[in-house]
C-alpha positions in Angstrom: 93.6 132.3 149.2 91.3 130.3 147.0 93.1 127.1 147.7 91.8 125.1 150.7 95.1 123.4 151.0 97.1 126.7 151.2 94.6 128.0 153.8 95.1 124.9 155.9 98.9 125.2 155.7 98.6 128.9 156.6 96.2 128.2 159.5 98.7 125.7 160.9 101.7 128.1 160.4 99.9 131.0 162.1 98.9 128.9 165.1 102.4 127.6 165.4 104.0 131.0 165.0 103.7 132.2 168.5 102.0 135.5 167.6 99.1 134.6 169.9 96.3 134.0 167.3 93.1 132.8 168.9 90.8 132.7 166.0 91.3 132.5 162.2 88.6 133.5 159.7 88.9 132.6 156.0 87.5 133.5 152.6 88.0 131.6 149.4 87.6 134.6 147.1 88.5 138.2 147.0 85.0 139.6 147.3 84.1 137.5 150.4 87.5 138.4 151.8 86.9 142.1 151.3 83.5 141.9 153.0 84.9 139.9 155.9 87.7 142.4 156.5 85.2 145.3 156.3 82.8 143.6 158.8 85.6 142.5 161.2 88.0 145.4 160.8 88.2 146.3 164.5 88.7 142.6 165.5 91.5 141.6 163.0 95.1 141.6 163.9 96.4 140.4 160.6 95.2 139.8 157.0 97.0 137.2 154.9 96.0 137.3 151.2 96.9 136.2 147.7 96.8 138.4 144.7 95.2 135.9 142.3 91.7 135.3 143.7 88.3 134.6 142.1 85.7 137.4 142.0 88.1 140.2 143.1 91.9 140.2 142.6 94.3 141.2 145.4 95.3 144.6 144.0 91.6 145.6 143.6 91.0 144.4 147.1 93.9 146.4 148.5 92.8 149.5 146.6 89.3 149.2 148.0 90.6 148.7 151.6 92.8 151.8 151.2 89.9 153.9 149.7 87.7 152.9 152.7 90.4 153.9 155.2 91.0 150.3 156.4 94.7 150.7 156.9 95.3 149.8 160.6 95.2 146.0 160.1 98.6 144.7 158.9 98.2 143.0 155.5 100.6 140.4 154.2 100.6 139.2 150.6 101.6 135.6 149.7 101.8 135.3 146.0 103.5 133.6 143.1 103.2 137.0 141.3 106.2 138.6 142.9 107.8 140.9 140.3 109.1 144.3 141.6 106.3 146.3 140.1 103.6 144.2 141.7 105.4 144.3 145.1 105.8 148.1 144.8 102.1 148.5 144.0 101.2 146.3 147.0 103.4 148.3 149.4 102.0 151.6 148.1 98.5 150.3 149.0 99.6 149.5 152.6 100.9 146.0 152.5 103.4 145.4 155.4 105.1 142.3 153.9 105.3 140.3 150.7 106.3 136.6 150.6 106.8 134.8 147.3 105.2 131.4 146.9 106.4 128.7 147.4 107.8 129.6 150.8 109.2 127.6 153.7 107.9 127.6 157.3 111.1 129.6 158.2 110.4 132.2 155.6 106.8 132.6 156.9 108.0 132.8 160.5 110.6 135.4 159.6 108.0 137.5 157.8 105.7 137.4 160.8 108.6 138.4 163.1 109.0 141.5 160.9 105.3 142.3 161.0 105.1 141.7 164.8 108.5 142.6 166.2 109.3 141.8 169.8 
């Protein structure tokens, strides 16, 4: 996400979620996010991303990840752009969950429980 505030909220929510996160890495634009994912692909357990980002939008980022075969890392999209067509596109590109902004802590926790069952 390009918003420092949203990233801080997400960082806190992930650490409080109980999924066992030990380290969180961040990018404030899509291009840096893509490079970070490519570089750390074997060390990542989850990617949380927005669709509207500077330098590279989320759908383009997802397309590039799919084209490069980076599909093992669960990807979650948090976005205010949540129409059915956008969601279908994201799911076709490998997204595991889609959460519409704004969301509650309970919504976020429920989404994580679906991505990491049991």
